[in-house]
C-alpha positions as CSV (number, residue, x, y, z in Angstrom):
1,M,-29.5,3.4,54.1
2,S,-27.2,6.4,53.0
3,R,-28.1,8.4,50.3
4,I,-25.2,7.6,48.6
5,G,-25.9,3.7,49.0
6,S,-29.6,4.8,47.8
7,I,-28.4,6.1,44.6
8,S,-25.8,3.1,44.3
9,S,-28.6,0.9,44.4
10,R,-31.1,2.8,41.7
11,L,-27.7,3.0,39.5
12,W,-27.3,-0.8,39.7
13,T,-30.6,-1.6,39.5
14,A,-30.9,0.8,36.1
15,A,-27.5,-0.6,34.8
16,A,-28.9,-4.4,35.3
17,A,-32.4,-3.1,33.5
18,L,-30.2,-2.3,30.5
19,A,-27.8,-5.0,30.1
20,L,-31.4,-7.3,30.4
21,T,-32.8,-5.5,27.7
22,A,-29.5,-4.8,25.4
23,G,-29.3,-8.7,26.1
24,T,-32.9,-9.7,24.6
25,V,-32.1,-7.4,21.5
26,F,-29.1,-9.5,20.6
27,L,-30.9,-12.7,21.5
28,T,-33.9,-12.0,19.1
29,A,-32.1,-10.4,16.0
30,S,-31.4,-13.1,13.8
31,P,-29.3,-12.9,10.2
32,A,-32.1,-12.9,7.1
33,A,-33.2,-16.4,6.2
34,A,-32.8,-17.8,3.0
35,D,-35.9,-17.0,0.5
36,Y,-35.6,-19.5,-1.9
37,T,-38.8,-18.5,-3.6
38,Q,-36.2,-16.0,-5.1
39,C,-34.9,-18.7,-7.2
40,P,-37.4,-19.9,-9.9
41,S,-37.2,-23.4,-11.1
42,G,-35.3,-23.9,-14.4
43,S,-32.3,-21.7,-13.0
44,F,-29.1,-21.9,-11.7
45,C,-29.1,-19.4,-8.4
46,V,-26.0,-17.5,-7.1
47,W,-26.4,-15.8,-4.1
48,E,-23.3,-13.1,-2.7
49,Q,-23.4,-14.1,0.9
50,S,-23.6,-17.6,2.6
51,S,-26.9,-19.3,3.2
52,Y,-28.6,-18.1,0.4
53,R,-28.6,-14.3,1.8
54,G,-27.8,-11.5,0.2
55,D,-28.0,-9.9,-3.2
56,F,-28.2,-12.9,-5.9
57,R,-28.8,-13.4,-9.8
58,H,-30.1,-16.2,-11.6
59,Y,-29.1,-18.0,-15.1
60,T,-31.2,-20.6,-17.0
61,S,-28.4,-20.9,-19.9
62,S,-25.1,-21.2,-20.2
63,N,-23.3,-17.8,-19.8
64,P,-19.6,-17.1,-21.1
65,N,-19.2,-13.8,-18.7
66,V,-21.7,-13.6,-15.6
67,G,-21.6,-10.2,-15.2
68,D,-20.1,-7.0,-13.8
69,Y,-21.9,-7.3,-10.9
70,M,-21.9,-11.1,-10.1
71,N,-18.3,-11.6,-11.2
72,D,-16.1,-12.9,-8.6
73,R,-19.0,-12.6,-5.8
74,M,-20.5,-16.4,-5.6
75,T,-20.6,-17.5,-2.1
76,S,-23.6,-19.9,-2.2
77,Y,-25.8,-21.4,-5.0
78,W,-28.5,-23.5,-5.8
79,N,-28.9,-25.6,-9.2
80,R,-32.9,-25.9,-10.3
81,T,-32.3,-26.2,-14.1
82,G,-32.8,-30.0,-14.0
83,K,-29.4,-30.7,-15.9
84,T,-25.6,-30.6,-14.6
85,V,-23.9,-27.0,-14.3
86,S,-20.3,-26.3,-14.3
87,V,-18.6,-23.2,-12.8
88,Y,-15.9,-21.6,-14.2
89,E,-13.2,-19.2,-12.4
90,H,-12.3,-17.3,-15.8
91,S,-14.7,-16.0,-18.7
92,N,-15.4,-18.3,-22.0
93,Y,-15.3,-21.5,-19.6
94,V,-12.3,-21.3,-18.6
95,G,-10.6,-22.7,-15.0
96,C,-13.5,-25.2,-14.4
97,M,-14.0,-25.3,-10.3
98,F,-16.6,-27.8,-9.7
99,T,-19.8,-29.5,-11.5
100,V,-23.4,-29.0,-9.9
101,A,-25.5,-31.9,-10.2
102,P,-29.1,-31.1,-10.6
103,G,-30.8,-29.9,-7.5
104,G,-27.5,-29.6,-6.1
105,S,-26.8,-26.4,-3.8
106,D,-24.3,-25.3,-1.4
107,A,-25.0,-22.5,1.3
108,A,-21.4,-21.7,1.4
109,V,-18.5,-22.8,-1.1
110,A,-15.1,-24.0,-0.2
111,S,-12.9,-20.8,0.7
112,H,-11.1,-21.5,-2.5
113,F,-14.1,-21.2,-4.6
114,N,-15.5,-18.6,-2.5
115,D,-15.9,-15.2,-4.8
116,K,-14.3,-16.6,-7.9
117,M,-17.1,-17.1,-10.5
118,T,-17.2,-15.7,-13.5
119,S,-19.0,-17.8,-16.3
120,L,-21.1,-21.1,-16.0
121,R,-22.0,-23.7,-18.3
122,V,-25.4,-25.7,-18.4
123,G,-25.7,-28.9,-19.4
124,S,-22.2,-30.0,-19.2
125,G,-19.5,-31.1,-17.0
126,C,-15.9,-30.3,-16.7
């Protein structure tokens, strides 16, 4: 085998090994799993990202303004209050978007509701 053929063969082997290693890293990496233990019983929990991931807040009572942090950031939710919860687009319960039955959840709200929650009412429908 010539010197060039030998170098080419070694480069090909190194490239194949690198590709295999990179592929293994991508195959084993997975998004953070939902951590339902974050959502305490008796709470309406909202997450900033889909599939109950990312930063979250939980509410145990009606809230005319969910606060600066979660305002217009909700993407997934879980209702553990035992009561109906209504979600509103604007503060002071204006612009009802949807109502969530006790135990209801959604890993990714419809795109027209995504990142729009500003207030919520526990124990009341729209």
